[in-house]
C-alpha positions as a Markdown table, in Angstrom:
| # | Residue | x | y | z |
|---|---|---|---|---|
| 1 | Unk | -22.4 | 21.5 | 136.3 |
| 2 | Unk | -26.1 | 20.7 | 136.7 |
| 3 | Unk | -29.0 | 20.7 | 134.3 |
| 4 | Unk | -32.3 | 22.6 | 134.1 |
| 5 | Unk | -35.5 | 20.6 | 133.8 |
| 6 | Unk | -38.0 | 22.9 | 132.1 |
| 7 | Unk | -41.7 | 22.7 | 131.7 |
| 8 | Unk | -44.4 | 25.1 | 130.4 |
| 9 | Unk | -47.8 | 25.8 | 132.0 |
| 10 | Unk | -50.2 | 28.1 | 130.1 |
| 11 | Unk | -53.4 | 28.8 | 131.9 |
| 12 | Unk | -56.8 | 28.3 | 130.4 |
| 13 | Unk | -56.4 | 24.6 | 129.3 |
| 14 | Unk | -56.7 | 21.2 | 131.0 |
| 15 | Unk | -53.4 | 21.6 | 132.9 |
| 16 | Unk | -52.9 | 23.4 | 136.2 |
| 17 | Unk | -50.2 | 23.7 | 138.8 |
| 18 | Unk | -50.8 | 20.2 | 140.1 |
| 19 | Unk | -49.4 | 18.8 | 136.9 |
| 20 | Unk | -46.2 | 20.8 | 137.5 |
| 21 | Unk | -46.0 | 19.5 | 141.0 |
| 22 | Unk | -46.3 | 15.9 | 139.9 |
| 23 | Unk | -43.7 | 16.2 | 137.2 |
| 24 | Unk | -41.4 | 17.9 | 139.6 |
| 25 | Unk | -41.7 | 15.2 | 142.2 |
| 26 | Unk | -41.2 | 12.5 | 139.5 |
| 27 | Unk | -38.0 | 14.2 | 138.4 |
| 28 | Unk | -36.8 | 14.5 | 142.0 |
| 29 | Unk | -37.3 | 10.8 | 142.7 |
| 30 | Unk | -35.6 | 9.7 | 139.5 |
| 31 | Unk | -32.8 | 12.1 | 138.7 |
| 32 | Unk | -29.5 | 11.9 | 140.6 |
| 33 | Unk | -27.8 | 14.7 | 138.6 |
| 34 | Unk | -27.7 | 18.1 | 140.2 |
| 35 | Unk | -30.6 | 20.1 | 138.7 |
| 36 | Unk | -33.0 | 22.9 | 139.0 |
| 37 | Unk | -36.7 | 22.5 | 138.1 |
| 38 | Unk | -38.2 | 25.5 | 136.3 |
| 39 | Unk | -41.6 | 26.3 | 134.9 |
| 40 | Unk | -42.3 | 28.9 | 132.2 |
| 41 | Unk | -45.8 | 30.0 | 133.2 |
| 42 | Unk | -48.4 | 32.8 | 133.4 |
| 43 | Unk | -49.7 | 31.6 | 136.8 |
| 44 | Unk | -48.1 | 30.9 | 140.1 |
| 45 | Unk | -46.4 | 27.5 | 140.5 |
| 46 | Unk | -44.7 | 25.8 | 143.5 |
| 47 | Unk | -41.2 | 25.9 | 141.9 |
| 48 | Unk | -38.9 | 28.3 | 140.3 |
| 49 | Unk | -40.8 | 30.2 | 137.7 |
| 50 | Unk | -40.0 | 32.2 | 134.6 |
| 51 | Unk | -42.9 | 34.6 | 133.9 |
| 52 | Unk | -44.5 | 34.0 | 130.5 |
| 53 | Unk | -44.3 | 37.2 | 128.4 |
| 54 | Unk | -46.7 | 36.2 | 125.7 |
| 55 | Unk | -50.4 | 35.1 | 125.6 |
| 56 | Unk | -49.8 | 32.5 | 123.0 |
| 57 | Unk | -52.4 | 29.7 | 123.4 |
| 58 | Unk | -52.0 | 26.0 | 124.1 |
| 59 | Unk | -48.9 | 24.3 | 122.8 |
| 60 | Unk | -47.8 | 27.5 | 121.1 |
| 61 | Unk | -46.8 | 28.8 | 124.6 |
| 62 | Unk | -43.8 | 26.5 | 124.3 |
| 63 | Unk | -42.3 | 28.8 | 121.6 |
| 64 | Unk | -41.6 | 31.2 | 124.5 |
| 65 | Unk | -38.7 | 28.9 | 125.5 |
| 66 | Unk | -36.9 | 29.8 | 122.3 |
| 67 | Unk | -36.7 | 33.5 | 123.2 |
| 68 | Unk | -33.0 | 34.5 | 123.1 |
| 69 | Unk | -31.4 | 34.4 | 126.5 |
| 70 | Unk | -34.1 | 32.4 | 128.2 |
| 71 | Unk | -32.2 | 29.1 | 128.0 |
| 72 | Unk | -28.6 | 29.3 | 129.2 |
| 73 | Unk | -26.9 | 25.9 | 129.7 |
| 74 | Unk | -28.0 | 22.3 | 129.5 |
| 75 | Unk | -31.8 | 22.1 | 129.6 |
| 76 | Unk | -34.2 | 19.3 | 129.1 |
| 77 | Unk | -37.8 | 20.3 | 128.4 |
| 78 | Unk | -40.6 | 17.9 | 129.3 |
| 79 | Unk | -44.4 | 18.2 | 128.6 |
| 80 | Unk | -46.5 | 18.2 | 131.7 |
| 81 | Unk | -48.1 | 14.9 | 130.8 |
| 82 | Unk | -44.8 | 13.1 | 131.0 |
| 83 | Unk | -44.6 | 10.4 | 133.6 |
| 84 | Unk | -41.1 | 9.6 | 135.1 |
| 85 | Unk | -41.0 | 5.9 | 136.0 |
| 86 | Unk | -37.3 | 5.2 | 136.4 |
| 87 | Unk | -33.8 | 6.7 | 136.5 |
| 88 | Unk | -33.6 | 9.5 | 133.9 |
| 89 | Unk | -29.9 | 10.4 | 134.2 |
| 90 | Unk | -29.2 | 9.2 | 130.7 |
| 91 | Unk | -31.4 | 11.9 | 129.3 |
| 92 | Unk | -29.4 | 14.8 | 130.7 |
| 93 | Unk | -26.1 | 14.8 | 128.8 |
| 94 | Unk | -26.7 | 14.6 | 125.1 |
| 95 | Unk | -23.9 | 16.0 | 122.8 |
| 96 | Unk | -26.4 | 17.5 | 120.3 |
| 97 | Unk | -26.8 | 21.3 | 120.4 |
| 98 | Unk | -30.6 | 20.8 | 120.0 |
| 99 | Unk | -32.7 | 17.7 | 119.7 |
| 100 | Unk | -36.4 | 16.8 | 119.8 |
| 101 | Unk | -38.3 | 13.6 | 120.6 |
| 102 | Unk | -38.4 | 11.1 | 117.8 |
| 103 | Unk | -42.1 | 11.1 | 116.8 |
| 104 | Unk | -43.7 | 7.8 | 117.9 |
| 105 | Unk | -46.0 | 7.7 | 114.8 |
| 106 | Unk | -43.5 | 8.8 | 112.2 |
| 107 | Unk | -39.8 | 8.2 | 112.8 |
| 108 | Unk | -38.8 | 10.7 | 110.1 |
| 109 | Unk | -40.6 | 13.5 | 112.1 |
| 110 | Unk | -40.3 | 14.9 | 115.6 |
| 111 | Unk | -42.4 | 15.5 | 118.7 |
| 112 | Unk | -42.3 | 18.5 | 121.0 |
| 113 | Unk | -43.0 | 16.5 | 124.2 |
| 114 | Unk | -39.3 | 16.4 | 124.9 |
| 115 | Unk | -36.6 | 18.8 | 123.8 |
| 116 | Unk | -32.9 | 19.1 | 124.6 |
| 117 | Unk | -30.9 | 22.3 | 124.5 |
| 118 | Unk | -27.1 | 22.0 | 125.1 |
| 119 | Unk | -26.3 | 25.7 | 125.6 |
| 120 | Unk | -29.1 | 27.8 | 124.1 |
| 121 | Unk | -32.2 | 27.7 | 121.9 |
| 122 | Unk | -31.6 | 27.5 | 118.2 |
| 123 | Unk | -31.9 | 30.8 | 116.4 |
| 124 | Unk | -34.9 | 31.8 | 114.3 |
| 125 | Unk | -37.7 | 29.9 | 116.0 |
| 126 | Unk | -38.8 | 32.6 | 118.4 |
| 127 | Unk | -38.2 | 35.4 | 116.0 |
| 128 | Unk | -40.1 | 33.9 | 113.1 |
| 129 | Unk | -43.1 | 33.1 | 115.3 |
| 130 | Unk | -43.2 | 36.4 | 117.2 |
| 131 | Unk | -43.1 | 38.4 | 114.0 |
| 132 | Unk | -46.7 | 37.2 | 113.1 |
| 133 | Unk | -48.0 | 34.5 | 115.5 |
| 134 | Unk | -51.5 | 34.4 | 114.2 |
| 135 | Unk | -50.4 | 33.8 | 110.7 |
| 136 | Unk | -48.2 | 30.9 | 111.8 |
| 137 | Unk | -50.9 | 29.4 | 114.0 |
| 138 | Unk | -53.5 | 29.6 | 111.2 |
| 139 | Unk | -51.1 | 28.0 | 108.7 |
| 140 | Unk | -50.2 | 25.0 | 110.8 |
| 141 | Unk | -53.9 | 24.5 | 111.6 |
| 142 | Unk | -54.7 | 24.4 | 107.9 |
| 143 | Unk | -51.9 | 22.0 | 106.9 |
| 144 | Unk | -52.4 | 19.6 | 109.7 |
| 145 | Unk | -51.6 | 16.0 | 108.6 |
| 146 | Unk | -51.3 | 13.3 | 111.2 |
| 147 | Unk | -48.5 | 14.3 | 113.6 |
| 148 | Unk | -47.4 | 17.1 | 111.3 |
| 149 | Unk | -49.2 | 19.8 | 113.2 |
| 150 | Unk | -48.8 | 22.7 | 115.6 |
| 151 | Unk | -45.6 | 23.7 | 117.3 |
| 152 | Unk | -43.6 | 20.6 | 116.4 |
| 153 | Unk | -44.3 | 21.1 | 112.7 |
| 154 | Unk | -43.4 | 24.8 | 112.9 |
| 155 | Unk | -40.1 | 24.1 | 114.7 |
| 156 | Unk | -39.3 | 21.3 | 112.3 |
| 157 | Unk | -39.9 | 23.5 | 109.2 |
| 158 | Unk | -38.1 | 26.6 | 110.7 |
| 159 | Unk | -35.0 | 24.5 | 111.3 |
| 160 | Unk | -35.1 | 23.2 | 107.7 |
| 161 | Unk | -36.3 | 19.8 | 108.9 |
| 162 | Unk | -32.7 | 19.0 | 110.1 |
| 163 | Unk | -33.2 | 18.2 | 113.8 |
| 164 | Unk | -31.4 | 15.5 | 115.8 |
| 165 | Unk | -33.9 | 13.1 | 117.5 |
| 166 | Unk | -34.1 | 11.7 | 121.0 |
| 167 | Unk | -34.8 | 8.0 | 121.0 |
| 168 | Unk | -34.2 | 5.3 | 123.6 |
| 169 | Unk | -35.7 | 1.9 | 124.7 |
| 170 | Unk | -36.2 | 3.6 | 128.1 |
| 171 | Unk | -38.4 | 6.3 | 126.4 |
| 172 | Unk | -42.0 | 5.0 | 125.7 |
| 173 | Unk | -45.3 | 6.2 | 124.4 |
| 174 | Unk | -48.3 | 5.2 | 126.5 |
| 175 | Unk | -50.4 | 4.6 | 123.4 |
| 176 | Unk | -47.7 | 2.6 | 121.5 |
| 177 | Unk | -46.1 | 0.6 | 124.3 |
| 178 | Unk | -47.9 | 0.8 | 127.7 |
| 179 | Unk | -51.5 | 0.0 | 127.3 |
| 180 | Unk | -50.9 | -3.6 | 128.5 |
| 181 | Unk | -48.4 | -2.6 | 131.2 |
| 182 | Unk | -45.2 | -0.8 | 131.7 |
| 183 | Unk | -42.3 | -2.4 | 129.7 |
| 184 | Unk | -39.3 | -3.4 | 131.7 |
| 185 | Unk | -36.6 | -0.8 | 131.7 |
| 186 | Unk | -38.9 | 2.2 | 131.0 |
| 187 | Unk | -37.8 | 5.5 | 132.5 |
| 188 | Unk | -40.1 | 8.0 | 130.8 |
| 189 | Unk | -43.6 | 7.6 | 129.5 |
| 190 | Unk | -44.9 | 10.2 | 127.0 |
| 191 | Unk | -48.6 | 10.9 | 126.6 |
| 192 | Unk | -49.5 | 12.5 | 123.2 |
| 193 | Unk | -53.1 | 13.2 | 122.5 |
| 194 | Unk | -55.7 | 11.0 | 124.3 |
| 195 | Unk | -55.9 | 9.4 | 126.7 |
| 196 | Unk | -54.3 | 11.7 | 129.2 |
| 197 | Unk | -52.9 | 10.4 | 132.5 |
| 198 | Unk | -56.1 | 11.6 | 134.3 |
| 199 | Unk | -58.2 | 9.3 | 132.1 |
| 200 | Unk | -56.5 | 6.0 | 133.0 |
| 201 | Unk | -55.5 | 4.3 | 136.3 |
| 202 | Unk | -53.0 | 1.4 | 135.8 |
| 203 | Unk | -51.0 | 0.5 | 139.0 |
| 204 | Unk | -47.7 | 1.7 | 137.5 |
| 205 | Unk | -49.2 | 5.2 | 137.0 |
| 206 | Unk | -50.6 | 5.3 | 140.5 |
| 207 | Unk | -47.1 | 4.5 | 141.8 |
| 208 | Unk | -45.3 | 7.1 | 139.8 |
| 209 | Unk | -47.6 | 10.0 | 139.2 |
| 210 | Unk | -48.0 | 11.3 | 142.8 |
């Protein structure tokens, strides 16, 4: 049985469909496991698309993935500014029901740049947010503290701060690990905050983000 690689594109920000295209091509070059590439979006994309039902802004649009029934089977979510640099098969068969990226700045916390769903999204995340989204967004703006912010803090709290974490030597942060070159054995590079991939031009990025 294959896996779904999922991304989210919300219009009105710095990302557009070209970011979806580059991520899709990076996955195709580096994933040997049978898969489908899907984008949850409110605009047209050049891949299979799930129409976004809500106008939740920015990273909050990712909460739409947690709507009951949207995810059905093994699914790996990747942020659009994720660069695939090597074979990523090892990231497609976790045993956890749900897992999030281990936060690069605080290993006790999580990041929402990568998420794993074994069968379905965990209960409660979508429902709690959809009940009063503005109140949730305002709260997590006001309590921002380092990486504890936005959608990842909301998911973390909603699931009682009990979330399995995705961590691997093949999974790197650009800011933490790649400023002086791509470490050997790296398969996935995550960009969180600035700079974005469009703001740098190392040779390894030019080879892999095309």
